[in-house]
N, C-alpha and C positions, 0 to 999 in steps of 0.2 A: 485581460491583462497581457501586456507585452513582457516577455520573459528576459529580454536583454537587460543585464545589470541587476536583476532581481535575485534574491536568495531563495533557494529551494532546498528543503531538508527531506530526504527520502530515508525511511527506516528499512532495515533489511536490504541495504543498497548494494552489497558487495557482489551478489550473484543473481543469476536467473532474472526474474522480472524486475527486481530492484535495480539491477545493473542497467537494464534497457531503459528504465525510467530516467536514471541519472544521465545516460548518454543522450537521450532525446532532449532533455532540458538543456544540456550543454550545447547541443547543436543550435539552440535558440538563443544562446548567449548568457545563460544563467550562471550564477555562482552556486556552487554545490556543497552542501553539508552531507557527507556520506556516513550514515550510521551503520554500525555492525555490532554483533554480539560476540561471536567467536571467530569470524573469518577475517582476522587481522591482515594476513598477507594479501588476500584478495582485495580488501578495502584499500590498502596502501597502493597496490598495483593500479587500481582504478583511479585513485587520486593522482598518481604520476601521469597516467594517460590524460586525464582532464587538464592538468597543468601543461602538458605538451601541446594540447589544443589551444592553449592561451587562456584557459578558464581558471578562475580562483576557486580552490577546492580544499577541503579539510575533512579528515576522517575523525569520527567520534565514536567511542565505544560506550555502550550502555546495556544493562540488563533490564529489558522492558517489563519483566514481571514485577519489578520494583517500582511502585508509583512515584517514589521520591526521585528515582533515577530518571524517570520520564521528564519530570520538571527540570532537573539539572541539565538534561540533554538540550532541551529547548533554550534554557538560559545560556548555556555555553555557545550554542550555534548563533543565537541572536547577538551575543556579545562579540563573537569572532567576526561576524560580517556586518555588524551595525544595524541589524534588523532581520526580519524573517517574513517572507512574502507568500511562500507556498509550503505547506506540510503535506507530504504524501505518506499516509499510514499503510505501509506495504508489508512490514514484518509480520510473519504469521507462523503459527505452529500447526502442523498437519500430520496427525498420527491416526492410525486405525485403532479403534477401540470397540471390540465386540460387546454388545449390549450387556450380556450377562456377566462380563468380566471387567467392566469399566470401574476403575477405582476413583476415590475422591481426588487423588493426585492427578489422574488423567483429566478429570472434569475441571479442576481448578487451574491446571497449567494452560489449558486451551482458553478458558475464559480470561485468565490474567493477561496473556499475551495478545489475544485476538480481539478482545473487547475492552477490558479495563485499561490497557495501555493506550489505545487510540483515544479513549475519553480523556485521560489525564494529559496526554500529549497535546490534544486539541485545546484543553482548558488553558494550559500554559501558553500555547501558541496564540490563542485568541487574545490574551492580554497584550501581546506585542502587536498583533494585527489590528486590533481595534484602536490602539493608540496611533497607528499609521493611517487608519480609516481605509485599509486595503488589505485583502488577503484571500487566499484560496486554501481549502482543505479537501484533499482527495482521499477517500477511503477505498482501499482495494478489498472488496468483499469476495463473493463467490456465488455462482449461480446455484450452488448447493445450499446456500442460505435460504433459497426459495423452494427447491426440490431436494430434500436431504437424502444422503446415503444412510442405509440402515446401520452399517458398521463404523460410521464416523459421527456419531451423535454429538459428542462434545464439540467437535470442530464445526459441524453444521449449525448447531445452536449458537455458537459464538459468532458465526458469520450472519446469522439471522438477527442477532442482537445488534451487530454492527450496522445493519441496514436501518434498524429503528433509530440507533444513535445518529446515523447520517441525517435522517429527517429532523430529529430533535435539534441537532446542532445547526442545521440550516435555518430553522425558525429562530433559535436563540441568538444567532450571530448576524442575521440580516439587519440592515441592508449592506453593511460594509464588507462582510466576509461571506463568500459563497462556498457552500459545502456540497459535494457530490460524491457519488460512489460508482465504482466500476465492478461489474460482476463477470470476471473471467470464467471461461469454460475450459475446454481442453487445449490450453496453449503450451503446457509443459506436462508431460507425464512423470510419475514417480521414477526415480533413477533406476530402479530394479525392474521396471516393466518389460515384459517380453513382447515378442512380435504378435502373438495371439491377442494379448490385451490391447495392443495398439490398434489392431484391425477391428476389434470389437468397439472401441471408442470411436473410431472413424465411421464405422457403420451406423452407430447410434447418433451421429451428428448430421443434421440435414445438409450442411455444406460439403459433407463427405471428405473432410480433411481436418488436420489439426491446425490450430492457430499458432501464433508465435508471441514471445514477450514484446516484440515490436508492435504487434497489434494493440496490446494493452497500453503501451507507451503513447501511441498515436491518439488513443482515446483520451488519455490523461491530458495531453497537450490541447486537445479540443476543449475539454472542460475548463482548463486553466485559461485559455485565450478567449473564450466566450464569457461575457459578463452578464448575460441575462438568463443564466441557468443556475438554479440552486435547489437542493433537495432531490435531485434526480438520481436514478440508479440505472446505469447504462450497461446492458449485457454485451459482452464481447465473447461470445460463446458458440459461434457457428450455428446458432439456432437451437441449441440444446433445450432451452426453456420452452420452445414451442413444439418440440418433438413428441 
């Protein structure tokens, strides 16, 4: 799929990896639907930047833990731009939860945002894409969905479920809609990470360096622009899965 003139919706788009995904799509000439939950100022600033680039863009607020809000988000974006060609399920909750102290709320909040939301977003988007006989869905998973962290079980389980959902959606939506996943590794560390933690992560990564949000964005562009790939899960992890 050539992105020029096509509409791309990125969830969790205002910051970090989401912002890089939006800017990469904009460089290809796409029209951008910028989703945010609480980062209103950052989302608006991003939309202003996109419009300054000559791109059509709009910000949309939605609480993705609400399945009905997921459907409304898709409907609003498709109505605003007259269609929807690419959905990137990027928004994610990432919190540390020690096994013995994980609550029902901890469990549900991760599964709601990281797994249930991508399902209902994709369900609503598919109705539009199948009508167009064209569409791409990119799920931003995590290498930890394959090799989980002990203190992040709800998060890792949600990402493992997303990988299963990725395969199921690819089967359900073929041949007109291609569905693929990206498994980022150490591309952005938690904001409170110290230098010792950073060095440990680098040492555990075969390529001996951290990645960047732009690495994930380039992988997303590859999966969007190639039309003979579906159901794939592409690690962008510096080799962590083989370490």
